[in-house]
C-alpha positions as CSV (number, residue, x, y, z in Angstrom):
1,M,92.4,113.6,50.6
2,S,91.0,116.1,53.1
3,P,87.2,116.6,53.2
4,T,85.8,119.8,51.8
5,P,83.4,121.8,54.0
6,T,80.0,122.2,52.4
7,G,78.0,124.1,55.0
8,R,76.2,127.3,54.2
9,L,74.7,129.9,56.6
10,F,71.4,131.6,55.9
11,R,70.0,134.5,58.0
12,T,66.3,134.1,59.0
13,D,63.8,136.2,60.9
14,T,64.5,134.1,64.1
15,G,68.3,133.6,63.8
16,S,70.3,131.7,61.3
17,D,70.2,128.3,59.6
18,L,73.3,126.2,59.1
19,V,72.6,124.0,56.0
20,L,74.6,121.0,54.9
21,R,73.8,118.7,52.0
22,R,74.7,115.2,50.9
23,T,73.3,113.2,47.9
24,F,72.8,109.5,47.6
25,R,72.0,107.2,44.7
26,A,69.1,105.7,46.5
27,P,65.4,106.1,47.0
28,A,64.3,108.6,49.6
29,E,62.7,105.7,51.6
30,D,66.0,104.0,52.0
31,V,67.9,107.2,53.1
32,W,65.0,107.9,55.4
33,A,65.6,104.5,57.1
34,S,69.2,105.4,57.6
35,L,68.0,108.5,59.5
36,T,65.2,106.9,61.5
37,E,65.9,103.2,62.3
38,S,67.9,102.7,65.4
39,D,70.1,99.9,64.1
40,R,71.0,102.1,61.1
41,T,71.5,105.4,63.0
42,A,73.9,103.4,65.3
43,R,76.2,103.0,62.3
44,W,76.9,106.7,61.9
45,F,75.5,108.7,64.8
46,G,74.2,106.4,67.6
47,P,71.4,104.2,68.5
48,W,68.2,105.4,70.1
49,E,65.4,104.0,72.2
50,G,61.9,104.9,73.1
51,D,58.6,105.4,71.3
52,A,59.5,107.8,68.4
53,A,56.5,109.9,67.4
54,P,55.8,113.6,67.1
55,G,55.6,115.2,70.5
56,R,57.5,112.3,72.1
57,T,61.0,112.2,73.6
58,I,63.4,109.4,72.9
59,K,66.9,108.8,74.2
60,V,69.8,109.0,71.7
61,Q,73.3,107.8,72.4
62,L,76.0,110.0,70.9
63,A,78.1,106.9,70.0
64,Y,81.0,108.8,68.4
65,E,81.4,111.4,71.1
66,E,83.7,111.2,74.1
67,Q,82.2,109.0,76.8
68,T,79.3,108.1,74.4
69,P,76.6,110.1,76.3
70,W,72.9,109.6,76.1
71,C,70.7,112.7,75.5
72,D,67.0,113.5,75.1
73,L,65.7,114.1,71.6
74,L,62.2,115.5,71.1
75,V,60.5,114.5,67.8
76,D,58.9,117.8,66.7
77,A,57.6,116.6,63.3
78,C,57.9,113.3,61.3
79,E,56.7,113.3,57.7
80,P,58.1,110.1,56.2
81,P,60.1,110.0,54.0
82,R,60.6,113.8,53.5
83,R,61.0,115.6,56.8
84,L,62.1,114.9,60.4
85,A,62.3,117.8,62.8
86,V,63.9,117.3,66.2
87,S,65.1,119.2,69.3
88,M,68.0,117.7,71.2
89,T,69.3,118.6,74.6
90,D,72.7,117.8,75.7
91,A,75.5,119.4,77.8
92,S,76.0,122.0,75.1
93,G,72.4,123.2,75.1
94,T,69.4,122.7,72.8
95,W,69.8,121.9,69.2
96,R,66.9,122.4,66.8
97,M,67.3,120.6,63.5
98,E,65.5,119.4,60.4
99,L,66.5,116.6,58.1
100,L,64.9,117.2,54.7
101,L,64.9,114.7,51.8
102,S,64.0,115.2,48.2
103,E,64.3,112.6,45.4
104,A,64.7,113.0,41.7
105,N,65.7,110.4,39.1
106,G,66.9,107.9,41.7
107,V,69.0,110.4,43.6
108,T,68.0,111.6,47.0
109,E,69.3,114.9,48.5
110,L,69.6,115.2,52.2
111,R,69.6,118.7,53.7
112,L,70.5,118.9,57.4
113,V,69.3,122.3,58.7
114,Q,70.3,123.4,62.2
115,H,68.2,126.4,63.3
116,L,70.6,128.6,65.3
117,T,69.6,131.3,67.8
118,T,73.3,132.4,67.8
119,E,76.2,132.0,65.5
120,D,78.6,131.6,68.4
121,G,80.5,128.4,68.2
122,I,79.7,127.7,64.5
123,G,83.4,127.0,64.0
124,E,83.0,123.9,66.2
125,V,79.5,122.9,65.2
126,G,79.9,123.0,61.5
127,P,82.9,120.6,61.3
128,G,81.0,118.2,63.5
129,W,78.0,118.0,61.2
130,E,80.3,117.6,58.2
131,Y,81.9,114.6,60.0
132,Y,78.6,113.1,60.9
133,L,77.2,113.4,57.4
134,D,80.3,111.8,56.0
135,M,79.9,109.1,58.6
136,L,76.4,108.5,57.2
137,V,77.9,108.3,53.7
138,A,80.5,105.8,54.8
139,A,77.8,103.7,56.7
140,R,75.7,103.6,53.6
141,D,78.4,102.8,51.0
142,G,80.7,100.6,53.2
143,S,83.7,103.0,52.9
144,P,86.0,103.5,55.9
145,R,84.8,105.8,58.6
146,P,86.3,109.3,58.4
147,D,88.7,110.5,61.1
148,F,87.3,113.5,63.1
149,G,90.8,115.0,63.1
150,A,90.4,115.7,59.4
151,Y,87.4,117.9,60.2
152,Y,88.3,119.8,63.3
153,P,90.2,122.1,63.7
154,A,90.9,122.1,59.9
155,M,87.3,123.3,59.0
156,K,86.9,125.8,61.8
157,P,88.2,128.8,59.9
158,Y,85.7,128.0,57.0
159,F,82.7,128.0,59.3
160,D,83.9,131.0,61.4
161,D,84.1,132.9,58.1
162,L,80.5,132.2,57.3
163,T,79.5,134.5,60.1
164,T,81.1,137.5,58.5
165,G,79.9,136.8,54.9
C-alpha cells in the first residue's frame, strides 16, 4: 500500500507554513523523547551531539540521506514536552521548523511545521517530511522502515499542487 500525503500549506504574513501531522497512542513525554533524545532520533532521522539548549547549536547527522552528512541545528526554543523550534543549515539552505505536541485521552498529536520563505521546491521537501515522519512511526511501533521511493517522486505532484490551491 502506498503512503498517502498529509501535508497542508498555510499562507502567513511572513511566507507559508508546511504542516504535517502524525498521531501516537502514547503520552506526550514519550513522543517528546523520540524527538529530542539522540539515541531515539538516530532511529528515524539521525543522531545528534552537543549541548542542546535554547540559543545553542548542535550537530545533527542526516543518517538517512546520501553520504549521511552532518549539519548545524540551532535550538531556537525548547518547551518540553510541547514545543521544539529549530533552525537547520545544510547544503540546501536554512530550514526553520517547529515540532508541536498536544495530548488528549492518551493520544499525542505531533505537528511538524516548516516555516517557508518561498514555496519553491515544496514538491521535493514535502515528500521528504512525509517519509521522515513515517520513519518516526516505524521506529516507535517496530514496523519496517518505509522506502523513500514510495514517497518521491510519487508525492511530488500533490505537494506542487498545494502552491496553486
